[in-house]
C-alpha positions in Angstrom: 69.7 277.9 -188.5 68.0 275.2 -188.6 67.9 272.8 -191.9 64.5 271.9 -193.6 64.3 268.3 -194.6 61.5 267.1 -197.3 61.2 264.8 -200.2 61.1 265.8 -203.8 58.1 263.6 -205.8 60.6 262.0 -209.2 58.2 261.1 -212.5 58.4 257.2 -211.6 56.9 257.7 -208.1 60.7 257.7 -206.4 61.3 260.1 -203.5 64.7 262.0 -202.8 65.7 263.0 -199.9 66.9 266.7 -199.6 67.8 269.5 -197.2 67.3 272.9 -197.5 69.5 275.5 -195.2 67.2 278.9 -195.3 69.1 282.3 -196.5 69.2 285.2 -198.1 69.8 286.1 -202.2 70.4 283.4 -204.7 70.2 279.7 -203.8 72.9 277.6 -204.3 72.0 273.5 -205.2 74.9 270.9 -204.4 74.9 268.1 -206.8 77.3 265.4 -204.7 79.6 262.8 -206.4 77.2 259.2 -206.4 78.8 256.7 -204.1 80.4 259.9 -201.4 78.4 259.9 -197.8 75.0 260.7 -197.8 74.0 264.3 -196.5 73.5 262.9 -193.1 76.7 261.1 -192.7 78.4 264.8 -194.2 76.6 266.8 -191.4 78.5 264.7 -188.7 82.1 266.3 -190.4 82.3 270.0 -188.9 85.3 270.6 -191.7 82.8 269.6 -194.8 80.0 271.8 -192.6 82.5 274.7 -192.4 83.2 274.6 -196.1 79.5 274.4 -197.1 79.0 277.6 -195.0 81.6 279.8 -196.5 80.8 278.8 -200.1 77.2 279.7 -199.7 77.9 282.8 -197.4 74.4 283.3 -195.9 72.4 282.5 -199.1 70.0 279.4 -199.2 71.5 276.0 -199.8 69.9 272.7 -200.8 71.2 269.4 -200.8 69.9 266.2 -201.5 70.6 262.1 -201.6 70.5 260.3 -204.7 68.3 257.5 -204.8 69.3 254.7 -203.3 71.6 256.3 -200.7 70.8 258.1 -197.1 67.2 258.6 -196.9 65.8 258.8 -200.7 63.6 255.9 -202.5 65.8 252.6 -203.1 67.3 252.2 -207.0 64.5 250.8 -209.2 65.5 247.6 -211.4 66.8 249.1 -214.0 68.9 252.6 -213.6 70.2 254.9 -216.2 72.0 258.3 -216.3 68.2 259.5 -217.4 67.4 258.4 -213.9 70.2 260.7 -211.8 68.8 264.1 -214.1 65.4 263.1 -212.8 66.6 263.0 -209.2 68.4 266.5 -209.5 65.6 268.0 -211.8 63.1 266.8 -208.8 65.0 268.9 -206.3 65.6 272.0 -208.8 62.0 272.6 -209.5 61.4 273.3 -205.8 64.4 275.5 -205.7 61.7 277.6 -207.7 64.0 280.3 -209.3 67.5 280.1 -210.6 70.2 278.9 -208.8 74.4 278.5 -208.8 74.9 274.7 -209.6 77.7 273.4 -207.8 78.7 269.9 -208.3 81.2 267.0 -207.7 82.5 263.9 -209.5 79.9 262.0 -211.4 77.6 265.2 -210.2 79.2 266.7 -213.1 77.8 265.0 -215.8 74.4 265.2 -214.4 74.7 269.0 -213.7 76.0 269.6 -217.2 72.9 268.1 -218.6 70.2 269.2 -216.9 71.7 273.0 -217.1 72.0 272.0 -221.1 68.1 271.6 -220.4 66.9 274.4 -218.3 69.7 277.2 -219.4 67.6 279.4 -217.5 67.4 278.1 -214.5 71.0 278.1 -213.6 72.7 281.1 -212.5 76.6 279.5 -212.6 77.8 276.0 -212.8 80.8 274.5 -210.5 82.5 271.6 -211.0 84.8 270.1 -208.9 87.1 266.7 -209.6 85.3 266.1 -213.3 87.6 264.6 -214.9 87.0 261.1 -215.3 90.0 259.3 -213.2 89.1 261.6 -210.2 86.2 260.4 -210.4 87.0 257.0 -210.6 89.4 257.6 -207.4 86.3 258.8 -205.2 84.1 255.5 -205.7 85.5 252.2 -203.8 86.4 249.5 -206.4 84.1 247.4 -207.4 83.9 243.3 -205.4 85.3 244.8 -202.2 84.0 243.1 -199.4 82.2 245.1 -196.4 85.5 245.0 -194.2 87.6 246.7 -197.4 84.6 249.0 -197.9 85.0 250.0 -194.5 88.7 250.2 -194.6 88.4 252.3 -198.2 85.4 255.0 -196.5 87.7 255.2 -193.3 90.8 256.2 -195.3 88.9 259.2 -197.6 87.5 260.2 -194.4 90.3 260.6 -192.7 92.3 262.4 -195.5 89.8 264.5 -196.4 88.7 265.4 -192.4 91.4 266.1 -190.1 89.7 266.7 -187.3 87.7 263.7 -187.0 88.2 261.6 -184.1 89.1 257.6 -184.7 86.0 256.1 -183.7 84.0 258.8 -185.6 85.8 257.8 -188.7 85.1 254.3 -188.1 81.3 254.8 -187.0 81.0 257.2 -190.7 82.5 254.4 -192.4 80.1 251.5 -191.6 77.4 254.1 -192.0 78.9 254.6 -195.7 78.5 251.0 -196.6 75.4 250.3 -195.0 73.7 253.8 -196.7 75.9 254.1 -200.0 78.3 251.5 -201.1 75.6 249.1 -202.5 74.4 251.4 -204.9 77.5 252.8 -206.0 78.7 250.7 -208.8 75.0 251.5 -210.3 75.7 255.1 -210.4 79.5 254.5 -211.8 77.8 252.3 -214.4 75.2 254.8 -215.5 77.3 257.6 -216.1 80.5 255.8 -217.3 79.8 255.8 -221.1 78.4 259.6 -220.9 80.8 261.9 -222.5 81.3 265.4 -220.4 82.3 267.5 -223.1 79.4 266.5 -225.7 76.8 267.1 -222.7 78.3 270.4 -222.1 78.6 271.8 -225.6 75.0 273.3 -225.5 76.0 275.3 -222.0 76.4 279.1 -222.8 77.2 280.4 -219.2 80.5 280.1 -218.2 81.7 276.5 -216.4 84.1 277.1 -213.2 86.3 274.0 -213.2 87.7 273.5 -209.6 90.6 271.0 -210.1 93.7 269.4 -208.3 97.5 270.0 -209.3 97.4 266.7 -210.3 94.9 266.9 -212.8 95.6 270.0 -214.4 96.6 268.5 -217.9 93.2 266.3 -217.7 91.5 270.2 -216.8 93.2 271.5 -219.8 92.3 269.2 -222.2 88.9 270.2 -220.7 89.2 273.5 -221.2 90.3 273.2 -224.5 87.7 271.6 -225.8 84.9 273.5 -224.2 86.2 277.0 -224.5 83.6 278.5 -221.6 85.6 276.4 -219.2 87.5 278.6 -216.7 90.2 276.4 -214.6 91.0 277.3 -210.9 93.5 274.8 -209.6 93.4 273.5 -205.6 93.8 271.1 -203.4 90.6 268.9 -202.9 91.4 266.1 -201.4 92.9 267.0 -198.0 91.9 270.5 -197.4 87.8 270.8 -197.6 87.6 273.4 -195.0 86.3 276.8 -194.3 89.2 277.9 -196.0 88.7 276.0 -198.9 84.9 277.4 -199.2 86.3 281.1 -198.5 88.6 281.0 -201.0 86.1 279.1 -204.1 83.6 282.3 -202.8 86.1 284.5 -203.7 87.1 282.9 -207.2 83.1 282.4 -207.6 82.3 286.2 -207.4 85.2 287.7 -209.5 83.9 284.7 -212.2 80.3 285.9 -211.8 81.4 289.7 -211.5 83.0 289.4 -215.1 80.6 287.0 -216.5 77.8 289.4 -215.8 79.8 292.6 -217.6 79.9 290.4 -220.8 76.2 289.5 -220.3 75.5 293.2 -219.9 77.4 294.4 -222.8 76.3 291.1 -224.9 72.8 292.3 -224.0 72.9 296.1 -225.0 74.7 294.9 -228.7 71.5 292.8 -228.8 69.1 295.2 -227.8 70.9 297.9 -229.9 70.5 296.0 -232.9 66.5 296.1 -232.8 64.4 298.2 -234.6 62.4 300.2 -233.2 59.3 298.8 -233.9 61.2 295.4 -232.9 61.7 297.0 -229.5 57.9 297.8 -229.2 57.0 294.1 -229.9 59.3 292.7 -227.7 58.1 294.8 -224.8 54.4 294.0 -226.1 55.3 289.9 -226.6 57.1 290.4 -222.8 53.6 290.8 -221.4 52.1 288.3 -222.9 49.9 289.3 -225.5 49.2 287.4 -228.5 49.7 288.0 -232.3 46.6 289.0 -232.8 46.6 291.7 -229.7 50.1 293.3 -230.7 48.9 293.8 -234.0 45.8 295.5 -232.9 47.8 297.2 -230.3 50.0 299.1 -233.0 47.6 298.8 -236.1 49.8 296.3 -238.0 48.5 292.7 -239.6 49.4 289.7 -238.1 51.9 288.6 -240.6 53.9 292.1 -240.1 53.8 290.9 -236.5 54.8 287.2 -237.0 57.9 288.5 -239.4 59.0 291.4 -236.8 58.7 288.1 -233.8 60.9 286.2 -236.5 63.4 288.9 -236.5 63.7 289.7 -232.8 64.4 285.9 -232.0 67.1 286.1 -234.6 68.7 288.8 -233.2 68.1 288.0 -229.4 69.0 284.3 -230.1 66.2 282.9 -228.6 63.6 280.4 -229.7 60.2 281.0 -227.7 58.6 283.8 -226.9 59.4 282.7 -222.9 63.1 283.1 -223.7 62.2 286.1 -225.2 60.6 287.7 -222.1 62.8 286.3 -219.7 65.8 288.2 -222.5 63.3 291.7 -221.1 63.1 291.2 -217.6 66.0 289.5 -216.7 68.8 291.1 -218.7 68.8 293.3 -221.8 65.7 295.9 -221.6 66.8 296.2 -217.8 70.3 297.3 -218.1 69.8 299.1 -221.0 67.8 301.4 -219.0 70.4 301.6 -216.3 73.0 301.9 -218.7 71.0 304.8 -220.3 69.5 306.1 -217.1 66.2 306.3 -218.1 63.2 303.9 -219.2 64.4 304.2 -222.8 62.0 301.4 -223.4 58.5 301.4 -221.7 57.0 297.7 -221.1 53.2 299.0 -221.2 51.2 297.3 -218.4 49.2 294.0 -220.0 45.5 295.3 -220.8 42.8 292.5 -219.8 41.7 290.9 -223.6 39.2 292.8 -225.7 40.1 296.5 -223.7 42.6 297.0 -225.7 42.4 300.3 -227.5 41.3 300.0 -230.7 
């Protein structure tokens, strides 16, 4: 299937090159480690491509080049962690619906910051090699000459892609130096002072951390600090291939099954805590009615509507009407209806303004 290529425009006018491999179902968005090969380089590596295909399993897959690498815009005179978040946000906005976020290295930090501020956009979050020493190990040391950097990338490419022949390794390594190396230290500097634990604390969805066995202690410490983290140990340095992709997909599917079962139980409990009147108001609110329209529909005062809505927000642990509507349609009421086998909570159609029954 042919990839679709385009550019996401960032707030400051920069452009981020992205690639979409079409498919069916929930999309995947890959966040690579800044300083790794650009996407057009990865496209020449059969084992990396096979890994991605096995993981996405026919679902849409989005990838992008960070600014300063590959086909994206050059870095500006000043560059910060928020610029990295803006790169991811620009591409994520184009996806247009909730997606699975699959991040590597320093990309895990950016993915955490994005997920914390866009909780309804991310279905699942997977981290790979998220510990600090692993992130540093994936980057060429600062101060290397072009020849030294080329040798570094040659070693990394050959170690993780055993099927690459010598001439192709050297050609791709030379491209890495031309397209990636100059920006690598800027990305490392932007992320180095960030705390992954602090970035991830607001995240409610469970996080799947793929770590190398040598990272076991660091991964365990990360999981101890973040109860939503589940650790999966595997060799991520030398076997990035179709087998690893298929194995990760199995782990992800098991992870999602358990997560969704828990979410259904939580949703049922939250909806069960609502009074009949609160359920009525939630259904009307989810259809977009204002407080005045809800009061008119139910023949109650606006102050009473506001009090009920505050109670609903508290019981559902949401902070806005938008989040409450998302709760209705994405989780709570739908799973509640399926569990009961009937439409026990009717969601009335939105009537035109001024046409409500009086």
